[in-house]
ROSE-4610 file (N, C-alpha, C; in Angstrom, 1 decimal, always signed):
// ROSE-4610
residu = [M/M/M/L/L/L/L/L/L/G/G/G/L/L/L/D/D/D/T/T/T/T/T/T/T/T/T/E/E/E/R/R/R/I/I/I/H/H/H/L/L/L/A/A/A/L/L/L/V/V/V/A/A/A/G/G/G/D/D/D/R/R/R/H/H/H/R/R/R/G/G/G/R/R/R/A/A/A/L/L/L/A/A/A/L/L/L/E/E/E/R/R/R/G/G/G/Q/Q/Q/S/S/S/Q/Q/Q/S/S/S/R/R/R/V/V/V/L/L/L/L/L/L/A/A/A/L/L/L/V/V/V/D/D/D/E/E/E/L/L/L/L/L/L/A/A/A/E/E/E/A/A/A/G/G/G/A/A/A/G/G/G/P/P/P/G/G/G/D/D/D/L/L/L/T/T/T/G/G/G/V/V/V/A/A/A/C/C/C/C/C/C/V/V/V/G/G/G/P/P/P/G/G/G/G/G/G/F/F/F/T/T/T/S/S/S/L/L/L/R/R/R/I/I/I/G/G/G/V/V/V/A/A/A/T/T/T/A/A/A/E/E/E/G/G/G/L/L/L/A/A/A/L/L/L/T/T/T/G/G/G/L/L/L/P/P/P/T/T/T/W/W/W/G/G/G/F/F/F/S/S/S/A/A/A/F/F/F/E/E/E/L/L/L/R/R/R/A/A/A/Q/Q/Q/A/A/A/L/L/L/R/R/R/M/M/M/E/E/E/G/G/G/F/F/F/A/A/A/G/G/G/P/P/P/C/C/C/W/W/W/I/I/I/L/L/L/L/L/L/D/D/D/G/G/G/Q/Q/Q/R/R/R/Q/Q/Q/E/E/E/A/A/A/F/F/F/A/A/A/Q/Q/Q/R/R/R/W/W/W/E/E/E/E/E/E/D/D/D/P/P/P/A/A/A/Q/Q/Q/P/P/P/A/A/A/A/A/A/K/K/K/H/H/H/P/P/P/L/L/L/A/A/A/V/V/V/L/L/L/P/P/P/E/E/E/L/L/L/L/L/L/A/A/A/G/G/G/E/E/E/P/P/P/W/W/W/W/W/W/A/A/A/P/P/P/P/P/P/G/G/G/F/F/F/R/R/R/D/D/D/R/R/R/V/V/V/E/E/E/A/A/A/L/L/L/L/L/L/G/G/G/P/P/P/A/A/A/P/P/P/V/V/V/L/L/L/M/M/M/E/E/E/D/D/D/E/E/E/A/A/A/A/A/A/A/A/A/T/T/T/V/V/V/A/A/A/A/A/A/L/L/L/A/A/A/A/A/A/L/L/L/C/C/C/R/R/R/K/K/K/R/R/R/S/S/S/G/G/G/E/E/E/A/A/A/P/P/P/E/E/E/A/A/A/P/P/P/L/L/L/V/V/V/P/P/P/F/F/F/Y/Y/Y/L/L/L/R/R/R/E/E/E/T/T/T/D/D/D/A/A/A/E/E/E/L/L/L/N/N/N/F/F/F/P/P/P/E/E/E/A/A/A/S/S/S/T/T/T/H/H/H/L/L/L/S/S/S/E/E/E/A/A/A/L/L/L/R/R/R/R/R/R/G/G/G/H/H/H/A/A/A/R/R/R]
num = [1/1/1/2/2/2/3/3/3/4/4/4/5/5/5/6/6/6/7/7/7/8/8/8/9/9/9/10/10/10/11/11/11/12/12/12/13/13/13/14/14/14/15/15/15/16/16/16/17/17/17/18/18/18/19/19/19/20/20/20/21/21/21/22/22/22/23/23/23/24/24/24/25/25/25/26/26/26/27/27/27/28/28/28/29/29/29/30/30/30/31/31/31/32/32/32/33/33/33/34/34/34/35/35/35/36/36/36/37/37/37/38/38/38/39/39/39/40/40/40/41/41/41/42/42/42/43/43/43/44/44/44/45/45/45/46/46/46/47/47/47/48/48/48/49/49/49/50/50/50/51/51/51/52/52/52/53/53/53/54/54/54/55/55/55/56/56/56/57/57/57/58/58/58/59/59/59/60/60/60/61/61/61/62/62/62/63/63/63/64/64/64/65/65/65/66/66/66/67/67/67/68/68/68/69/69/69/70/70/70/71/71/71/72/72/72/73/73/73/74/74/74/75/75/75/76/76/76/77/77/77/78/78/78/79/79/79/80/80/80/81/81/81/82/82/82/83/83/83/84/84/84/85/85/85/86/86/86/87/87/87/88/88/88/89/89/89/90/90/90/91/91/91/92/92/92/93/93/93/94/94/94/95/95/95/96/96/96/97/97/97/98/98/98/99/99/99/100/100/100/101/101/101/102/102/102/103/103/103/104/104/104/105/105/105/106/106/106/107/107/107/108/108/108/109/109/109/110/110/110/111/111/111/112/112/112/113/113/113/114/114/114/115/115/115/116/116/116/117/117/117/118/118/118/119/119/119/120/120/120/121/121/121/122/122/122/123/123/123/124/124/124/125/125/125/126/126/126/127/127/127/128/128/128/129/129/129/130/130/130/131/131/131/132/132/132/133/133/133/134/134/134/135/135/135/136/136/136/137/137/137/138/138/138/139/139/139/140/140/140/141/141/141/142/142/142/143/143/143/144/144/144/145/145/145/146/146/146/147/147/147/148/148/148/149/149/149/150/150/150/151/151/151/152/152/152/153/153/153/154/154/154/155/155/155/156/156/156/157/157/157/158/158/158/159/159/159/160/160/160/161/161/161/162/162/162/163/163/163/164/164/164/165/165/165/166/166/166/167/167/167/168/168/168/169/169/169/170/170/170/171/171/171/172/172/172/173/173/173/174/174/174/175/175/175/176/176/176/177/177/177/178/178/178/179/179/179/180/180/180/181/181/181/182/182/182/183/183/183/184/184/184/185/185/185/186/186/186/187/187/187/188/188/188/189/189/189/190/190/190/191/191/191/192/192/192/193/193/193/194/194/194/195/195/195/196/196/196/197/197/197/198/198/198/199/199/199/200/200/200/201/201/201/202/202/202/203/203/203/204/204/204/205/205/205/206/206/206/207/207/207/208/208/208/209/209/209/210/210/210/211/211/211/212/212/212/213/213/213/214/214/214/215/215/215/216/216/216/217/217/217/218/218/218/219/219/219/220/220/220/221/221/221/222/222/222/223/223/223/224/224/224/225/225/225/226/226/226/227/227/227/228/228/228/229/229/229/230/230/230/231/231/231]
x = [+0.9/+0.0/+0.9/+0.7/+1.5/+0.8/+1.6/+1.0/+1.6/+0.8/+1.2/+0.9/+1.8/+1.7/+1.9/+1.1/+1.4/+1.0/+2.0/+1.7/+2.3/+2.4/+3.2/+2.3/+1.0/+0.1/-0.8/-1.8/-2.7/-3.7/-3.6/-4.5/-3.7/-4.0/-3.3/-3.9/-3.1/-3.6/-2.9/-3.8/-3.3/-3.9/-3.1/-3.6/-3.1/-3.9/-3.6/-3.9/-2.8/-2.9/-2.7/-3.6/-3.5/-3.8/-2.8/-3.0/-3.6/-4.7/-5.2/-6.3/-6.5/-7.5/-6.8/-7.5/-6.9/-8.1/-7.8/-8.7/-7.9/-8.5/-7.7/-8.4/-7.7/-8.2/-7.7/-8.5/-8.0/-8.7/-7.8/-8.3/-7.8/-8.6/-8.2/-8.1/-6.9/-6.7/-7.4/-8.0/-8.6/-7.6/-8.0/-7.1/-6.7/-5.4/-4.9/-4.5/-4.9/-4.5/-3.2/-2.4/-1.2/-1.1/-0.3/-0.1/+0.4/+1.3/+1.9/+0.8/-0.3/-1.3/-2.3/-2.5/-3.5/-3.1/-1.8/-1.4/-1.4/-0.8/-0.7/-2.1/-3.0/-4.4/-5.1/-4.9/-5.5/-5.0/-3.7/-3.1/-3.8/-3.9/-4.5/-5.9/-6.7/-8.1/-8.2/-7.3/-7.3/-7.0/-6.0/-5.6/-6.8/-7.4/-8.5/-9.7/-10.0/-11.0/-10.7/-9.4/-9.0/-8.9/-9.2/-9.0/-7.5/-6.6/-5.2/-4.6/-3.3/-2.5/-1.2/-0.3/+1.0/+1.8/+1.7/+2.4/+2.1/+1.0/+0.6/+1.2/+1.8/+2.4/+3.7/+3.9/+5.0/+5.9/+5.5/+6.3/+5.6/+6.4/+5.8/+6.4/+5.5/+5.8/+5.4/+6.3/+6.0/+6.4/+5.5/+5.8/+6.8/+7.9/+9.0/+9.1/+8.2/+8.1/+8.2/+8.3/+8.4/+7.0/+7.1/+5.8/+6.2/+5.3/+5.6/+6.8/+7.7/+8.9/+8.6/+7.7/+7.5/+6.6/+5.5/+4.5/+5.2/+6.0/+6.5/+7.5/+8.2/+9.1/+8.4/+7.1/+6.3/+6.0/+5.7/+5.4/+6.7/+7.8/+9.1/+9.5/+9.4/+9.8/+8.9/+7.6/+6.7/+7.2/+7.4/+7.9/+9.2/+10.1/+11.4/+11.3/+10.3/+10.0/+9.5/+8.6/+8.1/+9.3/+10.2/+11.3/+12.2/+12.2/+13.0/+12.5/+11.3/+10.8/+11.2/+11.9/+12.4/+11.6/+10.7/+9.9/+10.7/+10.6/+11.3/+10.5/+11.2/+10.6/+10.9/+10.0/+10.3/+9.8/+10.4/+10.0/+9.6/+8.8/+8.4/+8.0/+8.1/+7.9/+6.4/+6.1/+4.7/+4.3/+5.3/+5.0/+4.6/+5.3/+5.0/+3.6/+3.3/+2.0/+0.9/+1.0/-0.1/-0.1/+1.1/+1.1/+0.4/+0.6/+0.0/-1.5/-2.0/-3.4/-4.0/-3.3/-3.8/-3.9/-2.9/-3.0/-4.1/-4.4/-5.5/-6.8/-6.9/-8.1/-8.3/-7.3/-7.5/-6.8/-6.0/-5.2/-3.9/-3.6/-2.4/-1.3/-1.7/-0.7/+0.3/+1.3/+2.3/+1.5/+2.0/+1.4/+2.4/+2.3/+3.1/+2.3/+3.0/+2.5/+3.0/+2.1/+2.5/+2.0/+2.9/+2.6/+3.0/+2.3/+2.5/+3.8/+4.7/+6.0/+6.1/+4.9/+4.8/+5.7/+5.7/+6.6/+6.4/+5.2/+4.9/+5.8/+5.9/+6.7/+5.9/+6.2/+5.7/+6.8/+6.5/+7.3/+6.8/+7.6/+7.1/+7.9/+7.2/+7.9/+7.0/+7.6/+6.9/+6.9/+5.7/+5.6/+5.1/+5.6/+5.0/+4.7/+5.3/+5.1/+6.0/+7.1/+8.0/+8.4/+9.1/+9.4/+10.3/+9.9/+10.6/+11.7/+11.8/+12.9/+12.9/+14.1/+14.1/+13.1/+12.6/+11.7/+12.5/+11.8/+12.5/+11.5/+11.9/+11.0/+11.2/+10.0/+10.0/+9.1/+9.4/+8.5/+7.2/+6.1/+4.8/+4.7/+5.4/+5.3/+5.9/+6.8/+7.4/+6.7/+5.6/+4.8/+4.3/+3.8/+3.3/+4.4/+5.6/+6.7/+7.2/+7.3/+7.8/+6.9/+5.6/+4.7/+4.4/+4.5/+4.3/+3.0/+2.0/+0.7/+0.4/+1.3/+1.1/+0.1/-0.5/-1.5/-0.8/-1.6/-1.0/-2.1/-1.6/-2.5/-2.0/-2.8/-2.4/-3.5/-3.2/-4.2/-5.1/-6.3/-7.4/-6.9/-6.2/-5.8/-4.8/-4.2/-3.2/-3.7/-4.7/-5.1/-5.5/-6.2/-6.7/-5.6/-4.5/-3.4/-2.7/-2.7/-2.1/-3.1/-4.4/-5.4/-5.3/-5.0/-4.9/-3.8/-2.9/-1.8/-2.0/-2.6/-2.7/-4.1/-5.1/-6.5/-7.0/-8.2/-8.8/-8.0/-7.9/-7.1/-7.6/-6.7/-7.2/-7.3/-6.7/-6.7/-7.2/-8.3/-8.9/-9.2/-9.2/-9.6/-11.0/-11.9/-13.3/-13.3/-12.6/-12.5/-11.0/-10.3/-8.9/-8.5/-9.2/-8.8/-8.9/-10.0/-10.1/-9.0/-8.8/-7.8/-6.4/-6.1/-4.8/-4.6/-5.6/-5.5/-5.3/-6.1/-5.9/-4.5/-4.0/-2.6/-1.6/-1.8/-1.0/-0.9/-2.1/-2.1/-1.4/-1.5/-0.8/+0.7/+1.2/+2.6/+3.1/+2.3/+2.7/+3.0/+2.1/+2.3/+3.5/+3.7/+4.8/+6.1/+6.2/+7.5/+7.8/+6.9/+7.1/+7.9/+7.9/+8.6/+10.0/+10.4/+11.7/+12.6/+13.8/+14.7/+14.3/+14.3/+13.9/+14.9/+14.4/+15.2/+15.3/+16.5/+16.7/+18.1/+18.2/+17.0/+16.3/+15.0/+14.3/+14.7/+14.9/+15.4/+14.4/+14.0/+13.0/+13.5/+12.6/+12.9/+12.5/+13.5/+13.1/+13.6/+12.9/+13.3/+13.6/+13.7/+14.1/+14.8/+15.6/+16.2/+15.2/+15.5/+14.6/+14.8/+13.9/+14.0/+15.3/+15.6/+16.8/+18.1/+18.1/+19.2/+19.4/+18.2/+18.2/+18.6/+18.2/+18.4/+19.8/+20.2/+21.4/+22.3/+22.8/+23.5/+24.8/+25.4/+26.6/+26.3/+25.1/+24.8/+24.3/+24.1/+23.6/+24.7/+25.9/+26.9/+27.3/+26.9/+27.3/+26.3/+25.1/+24.2/+24.7/+24.5/+24.9/+24.0/+24.5/+23.7/+22.5/+22.6/+21.4/+20.3/+20.7/+19.6/+19.1/+20.0/+19.6/+18.7/+19.0/+18.3/+17.5/+17.7/+17.0/+17.6/+17.0/+17.5/+16.8/+17.5/+16.8/+16.0/+14.8/+13.9/+13.2]
y = [-1.2/+0.0/+1.2/+2.1/+3.3/+4.5/+5.5/+6.8/+7.9/+8.7/+9.9/+11.2/+12.1/+13.4/+14.5/+15.6/+16.9/+18.0/+18.7/+19.8/+21.1/+21.2/+22.4/+23.6/+23.5/+24.7/+24.7/+25.6/+25.8/+24.6/+23.7/+22.5/+21.3/+20.5/+19.2/+18.1/+17.4/+16.3/+15.0/+14.0/+12.7/+11.6/+10.5/+9.3/+8.1/+7.1/+5.8/+4.8/+4.1/+3.3/+1.8/+1.0/-0.5/-1.1/-1.5/-2.1/-1.0/-1.3/-0.4/+0.5/+0.4/+1.2/+2.2/+3.3/+4.3/+5.1/+5.6/+6.6/+7.8/+8.9/+10.1/+11.2/+12.2/+13.4/+14.7/+15.7/+17.0/+18.0/+18.6/+19.5/+20.9/+21.9/+23.3/+23.8/+24.3/+24.8/+26.1/+26.2/+27.5/+28.4/+29.7/+30.6/+30.2/+30.2/+29.8/+28.3/+27.5/+26.1/+26.0/+24.9/+24.7/+23.2/+22.8/+21.4/+20.6/+21.2/+20.4/+20.0/+20.7/+20.4/+19.3/+19.2/+18.4/+17.2/+17.2/+16.2/+14.8/+14.6/+13.2/+12.7/+13.6/+13.2/+12.8/+13.5/+13.1/+11.7/+11.5/+10.2/+9.1/+9.3/+8.3/+8.0/+9.1/+8.9/+8.1/+8.4/+7.7/+6.2/+6.0/+4.6/+3.8/+4.5/+3.9/+3.5/+4.4/+4.2/+2.9/+2.7/+1.5/+0.2/+0.4/-0.7/-1.1/-0.1/-0.3/+0.6/+0.4/+1.2/+1.5/+2.3/+2.7/+1.4/+0.3/-0.9/-1.5/-1.1/-1.7/-0.9/+0.2/+1.0/+0.3/+0.4/-0.2/+0.8/+2.1/+3.1/+4.5/+5.6/+6.9/+7.7/+8.3/+9.2/+10.6/+11.6/+12.9/+14.0/+15.0/+16.2/+17.0/+17.3/+18.0/+19.5/+20.0/+21.4/+21.6/+22.9/+24.1/+24.4/+25.2/+25.6/+26.5/+26.6/+27.3/+26.8/+27.6/+27.2/+26.2/+26.6/+25.8/+24.6/+24.9/+23.8/+22.6/+22.9/+21.7/+20.9/+21.6/+20.9/+20.1/+20.4/+19.6/+18.2/+18.3/+17.0/+16.2/+16.8/+16.1/+15.5/+16.3/+15.8/+14.7/+14.7/+13.6/+12.3/+12.5/+11.3/+10.8/+11.7/+11.3/+10.6/+11.1/+10.4/+9.0/+8.8/+7.4/+6.6/+7.2/+6.4/+5.8/+6.5/+6.0/+4.6/+4.2/+2.9/+1.9/+2.3/+1.4/+1.5/+2.4/+2.5/+3.2/+2.8/+3.5/+4.8/+5.8/+7.0/+7.4/+8.2/+8.7/+10.2/+11.0/+12.4/+12.7/+13.7/+14.2/+15.7/+16.5/+17.9/+18.2/+19.5/+20.0/+20.1/+20.4/+20.4/+19.1/+18.0/+16.7/+16.3/+16.6/+16.2/+16.9/+18.2/+18.8/+18.4/+18.1/+17.6/+16.2/+15.4/+14.1/+14.2/+15.2/+15.4/+15.9/+16.8/+17.2/+16.1/+15.2/+14.1/+13.2/+13.0/+12.1/+12.7/+14.1/+14.8/+14.9/+14.3/+14.2/+15.2/+16.1/+17.1/+16.5/+16.4/+15.7/+16.6/+17.8/+18.6/+19.3/+20.0/+20.7/+21.8/+22.0/+22.9/+23.5/+24.8/+25.4/+25.2/+24.7/+24.7/+25.9/+26.7/+28.0/+27.9/+28.1/+28.1/+29.4/+29.8/+31.1/+31.1/+32.0/+32.2/+33.3/+34.0/+35.2/+36.3/+37.4/+38.6/+38.9/+38.8/+39.1/+38.2/+37.0/+36.0/+34.7/+34.0/+32.6/+31.6/+30.4/+29.3/+28.6/+28.3/+27.9/+26.7/+25.8/+24.7/+24.2/+24.1/+23.6/+22.1/+21.5/+20.0/+19.5/+18.4/+17.7/+16.3/+15.2/+13.9/+14.0/+14.7/+14.9/+16.4/+16.9/+18.3/+18.6/+19.7/+20.1/+21.0/+21.5/+22.4/+22.5/+22.9/+23.0/+24.1/+23.8/+24.8/+26.0/+27.2/+28.4/+29.4/+30.5/+31.5/+32.7/+33.4/+34.5/+35.6/+36.8/+37.9/+37.7/+38.0/+37.8/+38.6/+39.7/+40.6/+39.9/+38.9/+38.3/+37.1/+36.7/+35.5/+35.6/+36.7/+36.7/+36.4/+36.9/+36.6/+35.2/+34.7/+33.4/+32.3/+32.4/+31.4/+31.4/+32.6/+32.8/+32.1/+32.3/+31.8/+30.3/+29.6/+28.2/+28.0/+26.8/+26.6/+26.6/+27.0/+27.0/+26.7/+26.3/+26.0/+26.6/+27.2/+27.7/+27.3/+27.2/+26.8/+28.0/+27.7/+28.7/+30.0/+29.8/+31.0/+31.9/+31.5/+32.2/+32.6/+31.8/+31.9/+33.3/+34.1/+35.4/+36.4/+36.2/+37.1/+36.8/+35.5/+35.2/+35.6/+35.4/+35.8/+37.3/+38.1/+39.5/+39.8/+38.9/+39.1/+38.4/+37.2/+36.3/+36.0/+36.5/+36.3/+35.0/+34.6/+33.4/+32.2/+31.4/+30.2/+29.2/+28.7/+27.7/+26.3/+26.0/+24.6/+24.7/+23.9/+23.9/+22.5/+22.2/+20.9/+21.1/+20.2/+20.4/+20.3/+19.4/+19.2/+19.1/+20.2/+20.2/+19.3/+19.3/+18.5/+17.0/+16.6/+15.1/+14.7/+15.6/+15.3/+15.2/+16.1/+16.1/+14.8/+14.4/+13.2/+12.0/+11.9/+10.8/+10.8/+12.0/+12.0/+11.6/+12.0/+11.6/+10.1/+9.4/+8.0/+7.4/+8.0/+7.4/+7.6/+8.7/+8.8/+7.9/+7.6/+6.6/+5.2/+4.8/+3.5/+3.6/+4.7/+4.9/+4.8/+5.6/+5.7/+4.4/+3.7/+2.5/+1.4/+1.6/+0.7/+1.1/+2.3/+2.8/+2.7/+3.0/+2.9/+4.0/+3.7/+4.7/+5.9/+7.0/+8.2/+8.6/+8.7/+9.1/+9.7/+10.8/+11.5/+12.3/+12.6/+13.6/+15.0/+15.7/+17.1/+18.1/+19.1/+20.0/+20.7/+21.0/+21.6/+23.1/+24.0/+25.4/+26.1/+27.1/+28.0/+29.4/+29.7/+31.0/+30.8/+31.9/+31.9/+32.3/+31.9/+32.3/+33.8/+34.3/+35.7/+35.9/+35.0/+35.1/+35.2/+34.4/+34.4/+35.7/+36.3/+37.5/+38.7/+38.6/+39.7/+39.6/+38.4/+38.1/+37.1/+37.5/+36.5/+35.9/+36.7/+36.2/+35.1/+35.2/+34.2/+32.9/+32.9/+31.6/+30.9/+31.4/+30.8/+29.4/+29.0/+27.7/+26.6/+27.0/+26.1/+25.4/+24.1/+23.4/+23.8/+23.6/+24.0/+23.1/+21.8/+21.0/+21.5/+21.9/+22.3/+23.7/+24.6/+25.9/+26.0/+25.2/+25.3/+24.1/+23.0/+21.8/+21.1/+20.0/+19.3/+19.9/+20.0/+20.4/+19.2/+19.5/+18.4/+18.8]
z = [+0.0/+0.0/+0.0/-1.0/-1.2/-0.7/-0.1/+0.3/-0.6/-1.1/-1.9/-1.1/-1.1/-0.4/-1.3/-1.1/-1.8/-0.8/-0.3/+0.6/+0.1/-1.2/-1.8/-1.9/-1.7/-1.8/-0.5/-0.5/+0.6/+0.7/-0.3/-0.3/-0.2/+0.8/+1.0/+0.1/-0.6/-1.4/-0.9/-0.7/-0.2/-1.1/-1.3/-2.0/-1.4/-1.2/-0.6/-1.7/-2.2/-3.4/-3.1/-3.5/-3.4/-4.7/-5.4/-6.8/-7.7/-8.4/-9.3/-8.7/-7.4/-6.7/-5.8/-5.6/-4.7/-4.0/-2.8/-2.2/-1.8/-1.7/-1.5/-0.7/-0.4/+0.3/-0.3/-0.4/-0.8/+0.2/+1.0/+2.0/+1.8/+1.6/+1.6/+3.0/+3.3/+4.7/+4.9/+6.1/+6.5/+7.1/+7.2/+7.8/+9.3/+9.5/+10.8/+10.9/+9.9/+9.9/+9.2/+9.6/+8.9/+8.6/+7.6/+7.2/+8.4/+9.2/+10.3/+11.3/+11.5/+12.5/+12.0/+10.7/+10.2/+9.3/+8.8/+7.9/+8.4/+9.5/+10.1/+10.5/+11.0/+11.3/+10.0/+8.9/+7.7/+7.2/+7.3/+6.9/+7.7/+9.0/+9.9/+9.5/+9.2/+8.8/+7.5/+6.5/+5.3/+5.4/+6.3/+6.6/+7.3/+8.2/+8.9/+8.0/+7.0/+6.0/+5.2/+5.0/+4.2/+5.1/+6.4/+7.3/+7.5/+7.4/+7.5/+8.5/+8.7/+9.6/+9.0/+9.7/+9.2/+8.8/+9.6/+9.3/+8.0/+7.3/+6.0/+4.9/+5.1/+4.0/+3.5/+2.2/+1.6/+0.9/+0.9/+0.3/+0.3/+0.2/+0.2/-1.0/-1.7/-2.8/-2.5/-2.6/-2.1/-3.2/-3.3/-4.1/-3.4/-4.0/-3.3/-3.7/-4.6/-4.9/-6.4/-6.8/-5.9/-5.3/-4.3/-3.6/-2.4/-1.4/-0.2/+0.5/+1.0/+1.6/+2.8/+3.7/+4.9/+4.5/+3.7/+3.5/+2.8/+1.8/+1.0/+1.9/+2.8/+3.7/+4.7/+5.1/+6.0/+5.3/+4.0/+3.3/+3.2/+2.8/+2.7/+4.0/+5.1/+6.4/+6.9/+6.5/+6.9/+6.2/+4.9/+4.1/+4.6/+5.0/+5.5/+6.9/+7.7/+9.0/+8.8/+7.8/+7.5/+7.0/+6.3/+5.7/+6.8/+8.0/+9.1/+9.6/+9.2/+9.6/+8.5/+7.5/+6.5/+5.2/+5.1/+3.8/+2.8/+1.5/+0.4/+0.1/-0.4/-0.7/-2.2/-2.8/-4.1/-4.2/-5.0/-5.1/-6.5/-6.7/-8.0/-7.8/-8.9/-8.8/-8.9/-8.5/-8.6/-10.1/-11.0/-12.4/-12.9/-12.6/-13.0/-12.5/-11.3/-10.7/-11.6/-11.9/-12.6/-14.1/-14.7/-16.0/-16.1/-15.1/-15.0/-14.9/-14.1/-14.0/-15.3/-16.0/-17.3/-18.3/-18.4/-19.3/-19.0/-17.7/-17.3/-17.5/-17.7/-18.0/-19.5/-20.3/-21.7/-22.5/-21.9/-22.6/-23.0/-24.3/-24.8/-25.3/-25.6/-26.4/-25.4/-26.0/-25.2/-24.4/-23.2/-22.3/-21.3/-21.0/-19.9/-18.6/-17.6/-16.2/-15.5/-15.0/-14.3/-12.9/-12.0/-10.5/-9.9/-8.9/-8.2/-7.6/-8.1/-7.5/-6.5/-6.2/-5.4/-6.0/-5.3/-5.7/-7.2/-7.8/-9.2/-10.1/-9.7/-10.5/-10.7/-11.7/-11.9/-12.0/-11.4/-11.7/-12.9/-13.9/-15.2/-15.7/-16.3/-17.1/-18.2/-19.4/-20.6/-20.6/-20.8/-20.8/-22.1/-22.6/-23.7/-23.0/-23.5/-22.8/-21.5/-21.6/-20.5/-20.5/-19.4/-19.4/-20.6/-21.3/-22.5/-22.2/-21.0/-20.6/-19.1/-18.5/-17.0/-16.5/-15.3/-14.6/-14.3/-14.2/-13.9/-13.4/-12.7/-12.3/-13.3/-13.5/-14.5/-14.0/-14.2/-13.9/-14.7/-14.1/-14.8/-16.1/-16.1/-17.3/-18.6/-18.4/-19.6/-20.1/-19.4/-19.8/-21.3/-21.7/-23.1/-24.1/-23.9/-24.8/-24.6/-23.4/-23.1/-23.6/-23.5/-23.9/-25.4/-26.0/-27.4/-28.0/-27.2/-27.7/-27.4/-26.8/-26.5/-25.4/-25.3/-24.2/-22.8/-21.8/-20.5/-19.5/-18.3/-17.2/-15.9/-15.1/-13.8/-12.8/-11.5/-10.5/-10.2/-9.7/-9.6/-8.8/-7.7/-7.0/-7.7/-8.7/-9.5/-10.9/-11.3/-12.7/-13.1/-12.2/-12.6/-12.9/-12.2/-12.5/-13.9/-14.2/-15.5/-16.6/-16.4/-17.4/-17.7/-16.7/-16.9/-18.0/-18.2/-19.1/-20.4/-20.3/-21.4/-22.0/-21.3/-21.7/-21.0/-21.4/-20.7/-20.8/-19.7/-19.7/-20.7/-21.6/-22.6/-22.1/-20.9/-20.4/-18.9/-18.7/-17.4/-17.0/-15.7/-15.1/-14.5/-14.8/-14.3/-12.8/-12.2/-10.7/-10.4/-10.1/-10.0/-8.8/-7.7/-6.5/-6.8/-7.4/-7.8/-8.8/-9.8/-10.8/-10.2/-9.3/-8.6/-7.8/-7.1/-6.3/-7.2/-8.3/-9.2/-9.8/-10.1/-10.7/-9.6/-8.4/-7.3/-7.2/-7.3/-7.2/-8.4/-9.6/-10.8/-10.6/-10.0/-9.9/-8.8/-7.8/-6.8/-7.5/-8.4/-9.1/-10.0/-10.7/-11.6/-10.8/-9.8/-9.0/-8.3/-7.9/-7.1/-7.9/-9.3/-10.1/-10.4/-9.8/-10.0/-8.7/-8.8/-7.6/-6.6/-5.3/-4.3/-4.4/-3.9/-3.8/-2.4/-1.9/-0.5/-0.3/+0.4/+1.0/+0.0/+0.3/-0.5/-0.2/-1.3/-1.2/-1.7/-0.9/-1.4/-2.7/-3.6/-4.9/-4.9/-4.8/-4.7/-6.0/-6.4/-7.5/-7.1/-5.8/-5.4/-4.1/-3.7/-2.4/-1.4/-0.1/+1.0/+1.3/+2.0/+2.4/+3.3/+4.1/+4.9/+4.1/+3.0/+2.1/+1.3/+1.0/+0.3/+1.2/+2.4/+3.3/+4.1/+4.3/+5.0/+4.3/+3.1/+2.3/+3.0/+3.8/+4.5/+5.5/+6.1/+7.1/+6.5/+5.1/+4.5/+3.7/+3.8/+2.9/+3.4/+4.6/+5.1/+4.6/+4.0/+3.5/+2.2/+2.2/+1.0/-0.2/-1.4/-2.6/-2.7/-2.3/-2.4/-1.5/-0.3/+0.7/+0.3/-0.3/-0.6/-1.8/-2.8/-4.1/-4.5/-3.8/-4.2/-5.5/-5.8/-7.0/-8.3/-9.4/-10.6/-11.1/-11.5/-11.9/-13.2]
C-alpha cells in the first residue's frame, strides 16, 4: 500500500494506493490552519477508512516542490520520517503532478504549467510527454513573450493574474482537486517501479527571504539544501 503526499500549496492532497485502486483526500486549509497540524491526522483517517494502519504501508511518494517554503518541507519531512521505519521514498515535482493530472483529463498537447512564485513572478515549465525544458522563475510581465501563444494551465488562486496578461485560460480541469488526487495515485504507481530516492530534497526555484536579506549568514548552507534538485 503506497502513500502519496502533496503539501506544496494551501490545499493538501493525499492518495492511498493499493493495486489499481486508490482513495484520497483534498483539504483546503482554513485561515490559521497549517499542514503540520492536520497532515498526520488526515493520513490516519485515510488509513482507517481502508482498514489499514501505518504498518501496512510499503512506500511513500512525495511532491517536493516548488511551492511554499514551509509547506513543502512539511510534506518532505513527513515522508522522511516514515522512511525511518524502513519505507522506500520517491519524489516528483509539482509540475509533473499537474502535467499528469492534465494528461489524465484528456489534454495531450504541449502545455506550460504555471505556478504562483509570489513577488509578481511565476514558476514555469513547458511540458510535452516529458518536461521540454528546465523549470524556472519568471516575472509575470514576460509571460506573453515566453509562452508565445502556446497553451497554459495555472491553479485557480493564481489563474486570474495570468489571465490579466494572457487572456482566458485555454486549459482547465473540471475538478482540480479530484484530478490532482488521481494524478498523485498514478505517480505513486509509476514511481514504485523505480529505484527509491533518499534522502528527499526540497525543490526550490528561489532563495529564501533570509538568504536575500542576510547572504553572508547563509553561505554555510549546501547547494542541495539551498536550491534543491533540478527536476
